[in-house]
N, CA, C and O atoms as a Tinker XYZ file with bonds, in Angstrom:
   500  protein
     1  N     -1.828000   18.247000    8.289000    73     2
     2  CA    -1.374000   16.823000    8.141000    64     1     3
     3  C     -2.145000   16.166000    7.032000    63     2     4     5
     4  O     -3.375000   16.111000    7.014000    81     3
     5  N     -1.373000   15.683000    6.131000    73     3     6
     6  CA    -1.957000   15.027000    4.907000    64     5     7
     7  C     -2.413000   13.556000    5.149000    63     6     8     9
     8  O     -3.227000   13.031000    4.389000    81     7
     9  N     -1.928000   12.957000    6.115000    73     7    10
    10  CA    -2.244000   11.701000    6.429000    64     9    11
    11  C     -2.226000   11.411000    7.992000    63    10    12    13
    12  O     -1.651000   12.166000    8.776000    81    11
    13  N     -2.883000   10.290000    8.375000    73    11    14
    14  CA    -2.987000    9.992000    9.796000    64    13    15
    15  C     -1.645000    9.482000   10.397000    63    14    16    17
    16  O     -1.192000    8.362000   10.163000    81    15
    17  N     -1.084000   10.362000   11.153000    73    15    18
    18  CA     0.372000    9.912000   11.758000    64    17    19
    19  C      0.249000    8.767000   12.640000    63    18    20    21
    20  O      1.132000    7.910000   12.672000    81    19
    21  N     -0.904000    8.695000   13.432000    73    19    22
    22  CA    -1.105000    7.547000   14.286000    64    21    23
    23  C     -1.116000    6.237000   13.574000    63    22    24    25
    24  O     -0.463000    5.266000   13.955000    81    23
    25  N     -1.900000    6.254000   12.504000    73    23    26
    26  CA    -1.848000    5.046000   11.650000    64    25    27
    27  C     -0.543000    4.717000   11.087000    63    26    28    29
    28  O     -0.213000    3.533000   11.019000    81    27
    29  N      0.251000    5.663000   10.667000    73    27    30
    30  CA     1.570000    5.487000   10.240000    64    29    31
    31  C      2.396000    4.722000   11.211000    63    30    32    33
    32  O      3.107000    3.770000   10.889000    81    31
    33  N      2.255000    5.227000   12.509000    73    31    34
    34  CA     3.025000    4.520000   13.552000    64    33    35
    35  C      2.584000    3.129000   13.797000    63    34    36    37
    36  O      3.401000    2.249000   14.068000    81    35
    37  N      1.327000    2.911000   13.711000    73    35    38
    38  CA     0.787000    1.531000   13.796000    64    37    39
    39  C      1.317000    0.578000   12.706000    63    38    40    41
    40  O      1.707000   -0.563000   12.955000    81    39
    41  N      1.302000    1.109000   11.538000    73    39    42
    42  CA     1.836000    0.265000   10.384000    64    41    43
    43  C      3.319000    0.031000   10.647000    63    42    44    45
    44  O      3.770000   -1.106000   10.511000    81    43
    45  N      4.086000    1.025000   11.008000    73    43    46
    46  CA     5.551000    0.780000   11.382000    64    45    47
    47  C      5.622000   -0.326000   12.444000    63    46    48    49
    48  O      6.434000   -1.243000   12.319000    81    47
    49  N      4.854000   -0.258000   13.399000    73    47    50
    50  CA     4.913000   -1.300000   14.467000    64    49    51
    51  C      4.622000   -2.648000   13.888000    63    50    52    53
    52  O      5.360000   -3.609000   14.106000    81    51
    53  N      3.514000   -2.720000   13.128000    73    51    54
    54  CA     3.129000   -4.090000   12.535000    64    53    55
    55  C      4.286000   -4.630000   11.664000    63    54    56    57
    56  O      4.680000   -5.788000   11.800000    81    55
    57  N      4.837000   -3.753000   10.747000    73    55    58
    58  CA     5.945000   -4.215000    9.871000    64    57    59
    59  C      7.152000   -4.634000   10.674000    63    58    60    61
    60  O      7.790000   -5.627000   10.326000    81    59
    61  N      7.494000   -3.928000   11.728000    73    59    62
    62  CA     8.527000   -4.235000   12.631000    64    61    63
    63  C      8.345000   -5.594000   13.234000    63    62    64    65
    64  O      9.280000   -6.394000   13.258000    81    63
    65  N      7.078000   -5.893000   13.755000    73    63    66
    66  CA     6.741000   -7.081000   14.303000    64    65    67
    67  C      6.777000   -8.312000   13.351000    63    66    68    69
    68  O      6.864000   -9.467000   13.766000    81    67
    69  N      6.707000   -7.985000   12.122000    73    67    70
    70  CA     6.856000   -9.012000   11.067000    64    69    71
    71  C      8.222000   -9.130000   10.492000    63    70    72    73
    72  O      8.457000   -9.897000    9.558000    81    71
    73  N      9.146000   -8.357000   11.056000    73    71    74
    74  CA    10.577000   -8.342000   10.655000    64    73    75
    75  C     10.690000   -7.980000    9.125000    63    74    76    77
    76  O     11.452000   -8.597000    8.381000    81    75
    77  N      9.927000   -6.991000    8.718000    73    75    78
    78  CA     9.929000   -6.568000    7.364000    64    77    79
    79  C     10.799000   -5.280000    7.130000    63    78    80    81
    80  O     10.697000   -4.350000    7.930000    81    79
    81  N     11.564000   -5.209000    6.168000    73    79    82
    82  CA    12.326000   -4.038000    5.817000    64    81    83
    83  C     11.489000   -3.219000    4.840000    63    82    84    85
    84  O     10.913000   -3.777000    3.907000    81    83
    85  N     11.418000   -1.983000    5.028000    73    83    86
    86  CA    10.582000   -1.127000    4.238000    64    85    87
    87  C     11.274000    0.310000    4.054000    63    86    88    89
    88  O     12.159000    0.700000    4.816000    81    87
    89  N     10.818000    1.016000    3.038000    73    87    90
    90  CA    11.159000    2.358000    2.848000    64    89    91
    91  C      9.840000    3.235000    2.871000    63    90    92    93
    92  O      8.843000    2.855000    2.256000    81    91
    93  N      9.853000    4.294000    3.519000    73    91    94
    94  CA     8.652000    5.207000    3.469000    64    93    95
    95  C      8.869000    6.270000    2.348000    63    94    96    97
    96  O      9.944000    6.846000    2.181000    81    95
    97  N      7.753000    6.477000    1.595000    73    95    98
    98  CA     7.794000    7.593000    0.619000    64    97    99
    99  C      6.456000    8.279000    0.648000    63    98   100   101
   100  O      5.392000    7.667000    0.742000    81    99
   101  N      6.571000    9.597000    0.561000    73    99   102
   102  CA     5.313000   10.404000    0.396000    64   101   103
   103  C      4.854000   10.355000   -0.929000    63   102   104   105
   104  O      5.633000   10.602000   -1.849000    81   103
   105  N      3.583000   10.042000   -1.150000    73   103   106
   106  CA     3.017000    9.842000   -2.506000    64   105   107
   107  C      1.517000   10.236000   -2.451000    63   106   108   109
   108  O      0.814000    9.953000   -1.480000    81   107
   109  N      1.087000   10.867000   -3.479000    73   107   110
   110  CA    -0.400000   11.189000   -3.715000    64   109   111
   111  C     -0.955000   11.834000   -2.405000    63   110   112   113
   112  O     -2.097000   11.579000   -2.024000    81   111
   113  N     -0.118000   12.680000   -1.721000    73   111   114
   114  CA    -0.644000   13.401000   -0.607000    64   113   115
   115  C     -0.689000   12.503000    0.639000    63   114   116   117
   116  O     -1.214000   12.918000    1.673000    81   115
   117  N     -0.166000   11.323000    0.558000    73   115   118
   118  CA    -0.177000   10.393000    1.656000    64   117   119
   119  C      1.142000    9.764000    1.884000    63   118   120   121
   120  O      2.161000   10.319000    1.473000    81   119
   121  N      1.180000    8.633000    2.519000    73   119   122
   122  CA     2.450000    7.988000    2.822000    64   121   123
   123  C      2.342000    6.521000    2.351000    63   122   124   125
   124  O      1.356000    5.825000    2.594000    81   123
   125  N      3.375000    6.119000    1.691000    73   123   126
   126  CA     3.460000    4.806000    1.165000    64   125   127
   127  C      4.648000    3.994000    1.770000    63   126   128   129
   128  O      5.734000    4.532000    1.984000    81   127
   129  N      4.413000    2.733000    2.027000    73   127   130
   130  CA     5.460000    1.909000    2.543000    64   129   131
   131  C      5.874000    0.861000    1.415000    63   130   132   133
   132  O      5.110000   -0.025000    1.031000    81   131
   133  N      7.136000    1.053000    0.936000    73   131   134
   134  CA     7.658000    0.345000   -0.063000    64   133   135
   135  C      8.397000   -0.857000    0.431000    63   134   136   137
   136  O      9.186000   -0.746000    1.369000    81   135
   137  N      8.158000   -2.090000   -0.204000    73   135   138
   138  CA     8.909000   -3.205000    0.221000    64   137   139
   139  C      9.443000   -3.875000   -1.133000    63   138   140   141
   140  O      8.694000   -4.189000   -2.057000    81   139
   141  N     10.781000   -4.047000   -1.135000    73   139   142
   142  CA    11.479000   -4.537000   -2.321000    64   141   143
   143  C     11.157000   -3.602000   -3.548000    63   142   144   145
   144  O     10.925000   -4.106000   -4.647000    81   143
   145  N     11.143000   -2.321000   -3.368000    73   143   146
   146  CA    10.983000   -1.331000   -4.273000    64   145   147
   147  C      9.552000   -1.331000   -5.009000    63   146   148   149
   148  O      9.365000   -0.883000   -6.140000    81   147
   149  N      8.625000   -1.879000   -4.223000    73   147   150
   150  CA     7.205000   -1.932000   -4.755000    64   149   151
   151  C      6.312000   -1.404000   -3.706000    63   150   152   153
   152  O      6.484000   -1.641000   -2.510000    81   151
   153  N      5.269000   -0.618000   -4.224000    73   151   154
   154  CA     4.249000   -0.147000   -3.278000    64   153   155
   155  C      3.509000   -1.343000   -2.642000    63   154   156   157
   156  O      2.966000   -2.223000   -3.310000    81   155
   157  N      3.532000   -1.304000   -1.371000    73   155   158
   158  CA     2.925000   -2.414000   -0.603000    64   157   159
   159  C      1.644000   -1.956000    0.140000    63   158   160   161
   160  O      0.558000   -2.490000   -0.082000    81   159
   161  N      1.805000   -0.971000    1.010000    73   159   162
   162  CA     0.654000   -0.539000    1.843000    64   161   163
   163  C      0.931000    0.926000    2.079000    63   162   164   165
   164  O      2.064000    1.399000    1.990000    81   163
   165  N     -0.226000    1.681000    2.406000    73   163   166
   166  CA     0.026000    3.072000    2.555000    64   165   167
   167  C     -1.117000    3.739000    3.249000    63   166   168   169
   168  O     -2.038000    3.057000    3.698000    81   167
   169  N     -1.101000    5.057000    3.359000    73   167   170
   170  CA    -2.162000    5.832000    3.928000    64   169   171
   171  C     -2.516000    6.973000    3.073000    63   170   172   173
   172  O     -1.655000    7.723000    2.612000    81   171
   173  N     -3.771000    7.112000    2.857000    73   171   174
   174  CA    -4.325000    8.340000    2.202000    64   173   175
   175  C     -5.371000    8.943000    3.170000    63   174   176   177
   176  O     -6.419000    8.349000    3.424000    81   175
   177  N     -5.056000   10.114000    3.688000    73   175   178
   178  CA    -5.795000   10.796000    4.705000    64   177   179
   179  C     -5.888000    9.930000    5.942000    63   178   180   181
   180  O     -4.916000    9.771000    6.681000    81   179
   181  N     -7.144000    9.334000    6.175000    73   179   182
   182  CA    -7.274000    8.462000    7.335000    64   181   183
   183  C     -7.542000    7.061000    6.960000    63   182   184   185
   184  O     -7.881000    6.258000    7.829000    81   183
   185  N     -7.417000    6.719000    5.752000    73   183   186
   186  CA    -7.702000    5.349000    5.162000    64   185   187
   187  C     -6.360000    4.638000    4.905000    63   186   188   189
   188  O     -5.379000    5.256000    4.491000    81   187
   189  N     -6.353000    3.361000    5.157000    73   187   190
   190  CA    -5.349000    2.385000    4.804000    64   189   191
   191  C     -5.524000    2.093000    3.296000    63   190   192   193
   192  O     -6.627000    1.862000    2.800000    81   191
   193  N     -4.354000    2.119000    2.588000    73   191   194
   194  CA    -4.362000    1.772000    1.159000    64   193   195
   195  C     -3.676000    0.337000    1.148000    63   194   196   197
   196  O     -2.526000    0.219000    1.570000    81   195
   197  N     -4.297000   -0.609000    0.725000    73   195   198
   198  CA    -3.760000   -1.968000    0.647000    64   197   199
   199  C     -3.631000   -2.559000   -0.815000    63   198   200   201
   200  O     -4.595000   -2.603000   -1.579000    81   199
   201  N     -2.429000   -2.987000   -1.130000    73   199   202
   202  CA    -2.176000   -3.632000   -2.477000    64   201   203
   203  C     -2.289000   -5.108000   -2.265000    63   202   204   205
   204  O     -1.455000   -5.688000   -1.570000    81   203
   205  N     -3.329000   -5.772000   -2.859000    73   203   206
   206  CA    -3.677000   -7.149000   -2.610000    64   205   207
   207  C     -3.633000   -7.985000   -3.863000    63   206   208   209
   208  O     -3.601000   -7.441000   -4.967000    81   207
   209  N     -3.632000   -9.285000   -3.721000    73   207   210
   210  CA    -3.602000  -10.243000   -4.866000    64   209   211
   211  C     -4.956000  -10.099000   -5.640000    63   210   212   213
   212  O     -6.038000  -10.158000   -5.055000    81   211
   213  N     -4.830000   -9.903000   -7.020000    73   211   214
   214  CA    -6.009000   -9.745000   -7.748000    64   213   215
   215  C     -7.118000  -10.889000   -7.499000    63   214   216   217
   216  O     -8.322000  -10.639000   -7.547000    81   215
   217  N     -6.636000  -12.061000   -7.250000    73   215   218
   218  CA    -7.623000  -13.167000   -6.980000    64   217   219
   219  C     -8.359000  -13.047000   -5.674000    63   218   220   221
   220  O     -9.387000  -13.697000   -5.482000    81   219
   221  N     -7.862000  -12.236000   -4.775000    73   219   222
   222  CA    -8.472000  -11.993000   -3.460000    64   221   223
   223  C     -9.305000  -10.680000   -3.406000    63   222   224   225
   224  O    -10.072000  -10.429000   -2.476000    81   223
   225  N     -9.100000   -9.865000   -4.466000    73   223   226
   226  CA    -9.674000   -8.554000   -4.455000    64   225   227
   227  C    -11.148000   -8.526000   -4.216000    63   226   228   229
   228  O    -11.576000   -7.765000   -3.348000    81   227
   229  N    -11.924000   -9.239000   -4.861000    73   227   230
   230  CA   -13.458000   -9.220000   -4.671000    64   229   231
   231  C    -13.819000   -9.759000   -3.257000    63   230   232   233
   232  O    -14.685000   -9.185000   -2.598000    81   231
   233  N    -13.219000  -10.766000   -2.820000    73   231   234
   234  CA   -13.406000  -11.299000   -1.480000    64   233   235
   235  C    -13.021000  -10.328000   -0.362000    63   234   236   237
   236  O    -13.702000  -10.215000    0.658000    81   235
   237  N    -11.926000   -9.644000   -0.588000    73   235   238
   238  CA   -11.527000   -8.636000    0.549000    64   237   239
   239  C    -12.362000   -7.355000    0.485000    63   238   240   241
   240  O    -12.460000   -6.681000    1.510000    81   239
   241  N    -12.952000   -6.981000   -0.605000    73   239   242
   242  CA   -13.888000   -5.950000   -0.647000    64   241   243
   243  C    -15.105000   -6.073000    0.280000    63   242   244   245
   244  O    -15.748000   -5.114000    0.708000    81   243
   245  N    -15.348000   -7.396000    0.546000    73   243   246
   246  CA   -16.524000   -7.699000    1.400000    64   245   247
   247  C    -16.165000   -7.483000    2.906000    63   246   248   249
   248  O    -17.051000   -7.647000    3.746000    81   247
   249  N    -14.920000   -7.126000    3.276000    73   247   250
   250  CA   -14.568000   -6.963000    4.600000    64   249   251
   251  C    -15.032000   -5.605000    5.171000    63   250   252   253
   252  O    -15.226000   -4.657000    4.410000    81   251
   253  N    -15.206000   -5.506000    6.467000    73   251   254
   254  CA   -15.573000   -4.321000    7.132000    64   253   255
   255  C    -14.732000   -3.090000    6.748000    63   254   256   257
   256  O    -13.517000   -3.158000    6.934000    81   255
   257  N    -15.244000   -2.027000    6.253000    73   255   258
   258  CA   -14.578000   -0.780000    5.962000    64   257   259
   259  C    -13.833000   -0.745000    4.597000    63   258   260   261
   260  O    -13.240000    0.265000    4.217000    81   259
   261  N    -13.893000   -1.908000    3.873000    73   259   262
   262  CA   -13.185000   -1.944000    2.554000    64   261   263
   263  C    -13.953000   -1.378000    1.487000    63   262   264   265
   264  O    -15.162000   -1.593000    1.402000    81   263
   265  N    -13.272000   -0.604000    0.593000    73   263   266
   266  CA   -13.936000   -0.126000   -0.664000    64   265   267
   267  C    -12.868000    0.030000   -1.714000    63   266   268   269
   268  O    -11.674000    0.136000   -1.434000    81   267
   269  N    -13.359000    0.039000   -2.942000    73   267   270
   270  CA   -12.373000    0.061000   -4.090000    64   269   271
   271  C    -11.610000    1.376000   -3.984000    63   270   272   273
   272  O    -12.157000    2.383000   -3.533000    81   271
   273  N    -10.320000    1.366000   -4.409000    73   271   274
   274  CA    -9.574000    2.602000   -4.590000    64   273   275
   275  C     -9.840000    3.456000   -5.766000    63   274   276   277
   276  O     -9.616000    2.952000   -6.866000    81   275
   277  N    -10.264000    4.614000   -5.714000    73   275   278
   278  CA   -10.690000    5.364000   -6.804000    64   277   279
   279  C    -10.199000    6.775000   -6.739000    63   278   280   281
   280  O    -10.874000    7.575000   -6.091000    81   279
   281  N     -9.162000    7.159000   -7.301000    73   279   282
   282  CA    -8.601000    8.613000   -7.218000    64   281   283
   283  C     -9.155000    9.404000   -8.399000    63   282   284   285
   284  O     -9.484000   10.580000   -8.248000    81   283
   285  N     -9.257000    8.823000   -9.489000    73   283   286
   286  CA    -9.519000    9.539000  -10.733000    64   285   287
   287  C    -10.889000    9.287000  -11.428000    63   286   288   289
   288  O    -11.133000    9.745000  -12.544000    81   287
   289  N    -11.733000    8.567000  -10.743000    73   287   290
   290  CA   -12.978000    8.141000  -11.306000    64   289   291
   291  C    -12.829000    6.879000  -12.016000    63   290   292   293
   292  O    -13.749000    6.473000  -12.727000    81   291
   293  N    -11.673000    6.182000  -11.874000    73   291   294
   294  CA   -11.395000    4.879000  -12.361000    64   293   295
   295  C    -10.857000    4.017000  -11.217000    63   294   296   297
   296  O     -9.910000    4.363000  -10.510000    81   295
   297  N    -11.513000    2.900000  -11.091000    73   295   298
   298  CA   -10.994000    1.944000   -9.932000    64   297   299
   299  C     -9.674000    1.332000  -10.258000    63   298   300   301
   300  O     -9.434000    0.822000  -11.353000    81   299
   301  N     -8.819000    1.400000   -9.260000    73   299   302
   302  CA    -7.518000    0.842000   -9.439000    64   301   303
   303  C     -7.569000   -0.693000   -8.940000    63   302   304   305
   304  O     -7.554000   -0.973000   -7.742000    81   303
   305  N     -7.625000   -1.578000   -9.872000    73   303   306
   306  CA    -7.712000   -2.934000   -9.484000    64   305   307
   307  C     -6.450000   -3.449000   -8.783000    63   306   308   309
   308  O     -5.309000   -3.168000   -9.150000    81   307
   309  N     -6.771000   -4.256000   -7.704000    73   307   310
   310  CA    -5.668000   -4.790000   -6.827000    64   309   311
   311  C     -5.391000   -3.778000   -5.645000    63   310   312   313
   312  O     -4.605000   -4.096000   -4.753000    81   311
   313  N     -6.005000   -2.626000   -5.640000    73   311   314
   314  CA    -5.750000   -1.659000   -4.511000    64   313   315
   315  C     -7.158000   -1.456000   -3.761000    63   314   316   317
   316  O     -8.176000   -1.200000   -4.403000    81   315
   317  N     -7.153000   -1.576000   -2.471000    73   315   318
   318  CA    -8.302000   -1.418000   -1.658000    64   317   319
   319  C     -8.054000   -0.346000   -0.690000    63   318   320   321
   320  O     -6.945000   -0.237000   -0.165000    81   319
   321  N     -9.016000    0.448000   -0.423000    73   319   322
   322  CA    -9.052000    1.423000    0.647000    64   321   323
   323  C     -9.800000    0.884000    1.799000    63   322   324   325
   324  O    -10.890000    0.342000    1.621000    81   323
   325  N     -9.240000    1.010000    3.049000    73   323   326
   326  CA   -10.003000    0.608000    4.302000    64   325   327
   327  C    -10.127000    1.760000    5.174000    63   326   328   329
   328  O     -9.156000    2.386000    5.600000    81   327
   329  N    -11.435000    2.051000    5.451000    73   327   330
   330  CA   -11.855000    3.185000    6.303000    64   329   331
   331  C    -11.374000    2.778000    7.781000    63   330   332   333
   332  O    -11.166000    1.614000    8.126000    81   331
   333  N    -11.227000    3.908000    8.604000    73   331   334
   334  CA   -10.720000    3.687000    9.942000    64   333   335
   335  C    -11.366000    2.593000   10.790000    63   334   336   337
   336  O    -10.710000    1.859000   11.529000    81   335
   337  N    -12.754000    2.526000   10.633000    73   335   338
   338  CA   -13.496000    1.540000   11.439000    64   337   339
   339  C    -13.091000    0.135000   11.141000    63   338   340   341
   340  O    -13.210000   -0.760000   11.978000    81   339
   341  N    -12.588000   -0.061000    9.885000    73   339   342
   342  CA   -12.199000   -1.454000    9.393000    64   341   343
   343  C    -10.821000   -1.814000    9.929000    63   342   344   345
   344  O    -10.396000   -2.957000    9.757000    81   343
   345  N    -10.090000   -0.884000   10.579000    73   343   346
   346  CA    -8.765000   -1.222000   11.032000    64   345   347
   347  C     -8.558000   -0.670000   12.470000    63   346   348   349
   348  O     -7.438000   -0.394000   12.899000    81   347
   349  N     -9.705000   -0.525000   13.192000    73   347   350
   350  CA    -9.617000   -0.055000   14.588000    64   349   351
   351  C     -8.768000   -0.866000   15.488000    63   350   352   353
   352  O     -7.962000   -0.321000   16.242000    81   351
   353  N     -8.923000   -2.163000   15.436000    73   351   354
   354  CA    -8.122000   -3.083000   16.308000    64   353   355
   355  C     -6.797000   -3.431000   15.615000    63   354   356   357
   356  O     -6.761000   -3.513000   14.387000    81   355
   357  N     -5.724000   -3.636000   16.358000    73   355   358
   358  CA    -4.497000   -4.004000   15.801000    64   357   359
   359  C     -4.509000   -5.198000   15.076000    63   358   360   361
   360  O     -3.794000   -5.320000   14.082000    81   359
   361  N     -5.289000   -6.147000   15.489000    73   359   362
   362  CA    -5.513000   -7.430000   14.746000    64   361   363
   363  C     -6.006000   -7.229000   13.290000    63   362   364   365
   364  O     -5.587000   -7.917000   12.358000    81   363
   365  N     -6.919000   -6.245000   13.156000    73   363   366
   366  CA    -7.467000   -5.982000   11.889000    64   365   367
   367  C     -6.410000   -5.377000   10.998000    63   366   368   369
   368  O     -6.266000   -5.773000    9.842000    81   367
   369  N     -5.645000   -4.388000   11.542000    73   367   370
   370  CA    -4.682000   -3.784000   10.764000    64   369   371
   371  C     -3.487000   -4.884000   10.344000    63   370   372   373
   372  O     -3.011000   -4.907000    9.209000    81   371
   373  N     -3.109000   -5.705000   11.313000    73   371   374
   374  CA    -2.159000   -6.732000   10.944000    64   373   375
   375  C     -2.653000   -7.695000    9.917000    63   374   376   377
   376  O     -1.867000   -8.163000    9.094000    81   375
   377  N     -3.920000   -8.013000    9.925000    73   375   378
   378  CA    -4.438000   -8.925000    8.872000    64   377   379
   379  C     -4.349000   -8.328000    7.489000    63   378   380   381
   380  O     -3.966000   -8.994000    6.527000    81   379
   381  N     -4.722000   -7.012000    7.402000    73   379   382
   382  CA    -4.607000   -6.275000    6.121000    64   381   383
   383  C     -3.082000   -6.136000    5.641000    63   382   384   385
   384  O     -2.772000   -6.242000    4.455000    81   383
   385  N     -2.271000   -5.919000    6.542000    73   383   386
   386  CA    -0.851000   -5.799000    6.166000    64   385   387
   387  C     -0.361000   -7.148000    5.715000    63   386   388   389
   388  O      0.422000   -7.242000    4.769000    81   387
   389  N     -0.797000   -8.171000    6.363000    73   387   390
   390  CA    -0.338000   -9.572000    5.940000    64   389   391
   391  C     -0.810000   -9.866000    4.531000    63   390   392   393
   392  O     -0.076000  -10.466000    3.746000    81   391
   393  N     -2.114000   -9.423000    4.172000    73   391   394
   394  CA    -2.581000   -9.631000    2.809000    64   393   395
   395  C     -1.608000   -8.866000    1.872000    63   394   396   397
   396  O     -1.271000   -9.388000    0.809000    81   395
   397  N     -1.177000   -7.719000    2.213000    73   395   398
   398  CA    -0.274000   -6.969000    1.315000    64   397   399
   399  C      1.084000   -7.541000    1.254000    63   398   400   401
   400  O      1.700000   -7.518000    0.188000    81   399
   401  N      1.643000   -8.100000    2.423000    73   399   402
   402  CA     2.881000   -8.752000    2.332000    64   401   403
   403  C      2.892000  -10.022000    1.573000    63   402   404   405
   404  O      3.874000  -10.360000    0.914000    81   403
   405  N      1.827000  -10.721000    1.657000    73   403   406
   406  CA     1.676000  -12.042000    0.948000    64   405   407
   407  C      1.640000  -11.847000   -0.589000    63   406   408   409
   408  O      2.081000  -12.728000   -1.327000    81   407
   409  N      1.139000  -10.744000   -1.055000    73   407   410
   410  CA     1.063000  -10.450000   -2.460000    64   409   411
   411  C      2.357000   -9.681000   -3.047000    63   410   412   413
   412  O      2.645000   -9.756000   -4.242000    81   411
   413  N      3.126000   -8.925000   -2.105000    73   411   414
   414  CA     4.249000   -8.188000   -2.533000    64   413   415
   415  C      5.253000   -8.942000   -3.357000    63   414   416   417
   416  O      5.708000   -8.384000   -4.355000    81   415
   417  N      5.654000  -10.187000   -3.033000    73   415   418
   418  CA     6.557000  -10.856000   -3.968000    64   417   419
   419  C      6.107000  -11.108000   -5.264000    63   418   420   421
   420  O      6.929000  -11.405000   -6.130000    81   419
   421  N      4.801000  -11.025000   -5.543000    73   419   422
   422  CA     4.312000  -11.371000   -6.875000    64   421   423
   423  C      4.018000  -10.040000   -7.546000    63   422   424   425
   424  O      3.824000  -10.044000   -8.762000    81   423
   425  N      3.969000   -8.909000   -6.870000    73   423   426
   426  CA     3.601000   -7.621000   -7.464000    64   425   427
   427  C      4.671000   -7.190000   -8.415000    63   426   428   429
   428  O      5.821000   -7.606000   -8.268000    81   427
   429  N      4.332000   -6.339000   -9.429000    73   427   430
   430  CA     5.368000   -5.790000  -10.371000    64   429   431
   431  C      5.792000   -4.432000   -9.891000    63   430   432   433
   432  O      5.008000   -3.712000   -9.274000    81   431
   433  N      6.998000   -4.082000  -10.160000    73   431   434
   434  CA     7.538000   -2.774000   -9.767000    64   433   435
   435  C      6.933000   -1.746000  -10.778000    63   434   436   437
   436  O      6.451000   -2.089000  -11.858000    81   435
   437  N      6.999000   -0.514000  -10.354000    73   435   438
   438  CA     6.496000    0.617000  -11.199000    64   437   439
   439  C      7.271000    0.590000  -12.466000    63   438   440   441
   440  O      8.475000    0.332000  -12.473000    81   439
   441  N      6.581000    0.859000  -13.548000    73   439   442
   442  CA     7.194000    0.994000  -14.873000    64   441   443
   443  C      7.985000    2.279000  -14.988000    63   442   444   445
   444  O      8.950000    2.360000  -15.748000    81   443
   445  N      7.561000    3.312000  -14.210000    73   443   446
   446  CA     8.261000    4.645000  -14.170000    64   445   447
   447  C      9.721000    4.461000  -13.769000    63   446   448   449
   448  O     10.616000    5.123000  -14.294000    81   447
   449  N      9.936000    3.556000  -12.835000    73   447   450
   450  CA    11.375000    3.412000  -12.426000    64   449   451
   451  C     12.269000    2.829000  -13.571000    63   450   452   453
   452  O     13.425000    3.206000  -13.764000    81   451
   453  N     11.651000    1.910000  -14.285000    73   451   454
   454  CA    12.439000    1.368000  -15.412000    64   453   455
   455  C     12.706000    2.413000  -16.433000    63   454   456   457
   456  O     13.826000    2.541000  -16.929000    81   455
   457  N     11.645000    3.199000  -16.771000    73   455   458
   458  CA    11.832000    4.280000  -17.767000    64   457   459
   459  C     12.899000    5.350000  -17.260000    63   458   460   461
   460  O     13.648000    5.896000  -18.070000    81   459
   461  N     12.944000    5.615000  -15.990000    73   459   462
   462  CA    13.907000    6.477000  -15.534000    64   461   463
   463  C     15.327000    5.934000  -15.708000    63   462   464   465
   464  O     16.250000    6.661000  -16.073000    81   463
   465  N     15.472000    4.650000  -15.437000    73   463   466
   466  CA    16.745000    3.971000  -15.537000    64   465   467
   467  C     17.232000    4.045000  -17.043000    63   466   468   469
   468  O     18.399000    4.313000  -17.330000    81   467
   469  N     16.293000    3.800000  -17.935000    73   467   470
   470  CA    16.655000    3.821000  -19.325000    64   469   471
   471  C     17.047000    5.215000  -19.743000    63   470   472   473
   472  O     18.028000    5.411000  -20.460000    81   471
   473  N     16.263000    6.197000  -19.285000    73   471   474
   474  CA    16.715000    7.647000  -19.585000    64   473   475
   475  C     18.084000    7.876000  -19.041000    63   474   476   477
   476  O     18.900000    8.479000  -19.737000    81   475
   477  N     18.396000    7.455000  -17.882000    73   475   478
   478  CA    19.836000    7.707000  -17.351000    64   477   479
   479  C     20.793000    7.089000  -18.205000    63   478   480   481
   480  O     21.820000    7.719000  -18.457000    81   479
   481  N     20.615000    5.918000  -18.705000    73   479   482
   482  CA    21.577000    5.203000  -19.499000    64   481   483
   483  C     21.761000    5.943000  -20.771000    63   482   484   485
   484  O     22.893000    6.064000  -21.240000    81   483
   485  N     20.680000    6.466000  -21.384000    73   483   486
   486  CA    20.720000    7.165000  -22.691000    64   485   487
   487  C     21.403000    8.548000  -22.431000    63   486   488   489
   488  O     22.210000    9.008000  -23.238000    81   487
   489  N     21.056000    9.193000  -21.283000    73   487   490
   490  CA    21.652000   10.541000  -21.026000    64   489   491
   491  C     23.173000   10.450000  -20.805000    63   490   492   493
   492  O     23.888000   11.386000  -21.162000    81   491
   493  N     23.679000    9.367000  -20.236000    73   491   494
   494  CA    25.045000    9.301000  -19.980000    64   493   495
   495  C     25.849000    8.606000  -21.088000    63   494   496   497
   496  O     27.066000    8.476000  -20.957000    81   495
   497  N     25.224000    8.167000  -22.145000    73   495   498
   498  CA    25.896000    7.414000  -23.204000    64   497   499
   499  C     26.687000    8.334000  -24.133000    63   498   500
   500  O     27.314000    7.862000  -25.082000    81   499
């Protein structure tokens, strides 16, 4: 198991409770919940991956279980990893998911998707 299936179920329940439409994608050995074609929240092993507003980033790092997201030795600004003890309670998980949902409308889509679309246009011209 590459990621915590129980946490995935809890995220699904939270998003369903918030009447949110999402798509699940496996990414980076984990699971990502995409909303409006943008990475919103996900799971890496047993940790929650939260995409949050840059202006809230430092404040949210002070919350229980929160740490910077660092896959390659370089911190990914705007992404926070939350260890299991920081999301034990459903209220804690719901709060983190809400931070992600609040930022999602302002987040930018992946540049790779745009590049793929341009390639397809060129390839079929």
